[in-house]
N, C-alpha and C positions, 0 to 999 in steps of 0.2 A: 453596331453599324448603322448608320442612318438609313432609313428606308429609300429603296431604289439605289442603293450604293452597290454596284456589283464588282467592285474591287476585293480581290482576296489574296491571300499569301501563300505561296507553297514552299515549304520547307524541305528541302533536300538534305539528307545526312550524309556525313562522310565516313568511309570505313578504312581503317589502316590495318592491313594484316602484315606481321612481321614473321621473320624466319621462315620465309617460303623457300623450299628446296629448289635449287637452281634449275633442275630437270622440269619441274612444276612450272616454273616461270618461262621457260623455253617452250613448252608444249603449249602455254597460254598464248604466247606470242605467235606461235605457228598456227593455231587455231584461228586467233584474230585475222592473221594474213589471210587464210583461206576464206573468211567471211569478209575481207575488205573493211574491217573496223580496227579501231585501235584496241590494245590489250585492256584498256578500262573498260571500253565498252563490252568487250567479250566478257570480261569479268561480271558485270552488270547482268549481262544475258544469262550467264550460267547461274547466278545466284538467283535470278527472278524464276528460270525454268525449274529450278529444284525446290525452292521455297515457296513459290506461289502456285504450284500446280495443284490441282485438285486431289484432295486425300483419297487414296485408294480404299476401297470398302473392304471390311474384314470378311473372312470366309462366313462367320455368323450372319452378318449383314446382308451378304449375298443370298444365303439360304432363306433368311426371313423375307426376301423379295419374291421368292417362288410361289407361285399361285397354289392353292389347295386345289389338287385335282382328281381326288377321290380317297377312298379307305385303303388302309394298309392291305385289306384283303384283295383289292384289285390288282396288287403287284405280287402276291403270294406265288411262290414257285411251287408247281407241282412236281412231286418226285415220280420219276418212271419206274423206280424199284429201289431196292437197296444197293448200297454202293459198298464195296468190301473195303476194309481198313487197309489201305495200301501202305501206310507208314508204319504199321505195327510188325 
């Protein structure tokens, strides 16, 4: 590109989905009607909302974000006495 040239090209892909159940198409059109957009626009919106949303953290990732708040002994449960084996 020549220096100072602010022209750029945006390429938009097309997607053709075949063999869609008639009930799915009907639901898509109904949903589009509720939102006041075309079925194609609603289809784009659904794809974007599902495929481009932020990835959810795994349980392990969430645990790793927890701060270190003390030693395990700080959370040790004191036994008030012996408990009978109620299931024996």
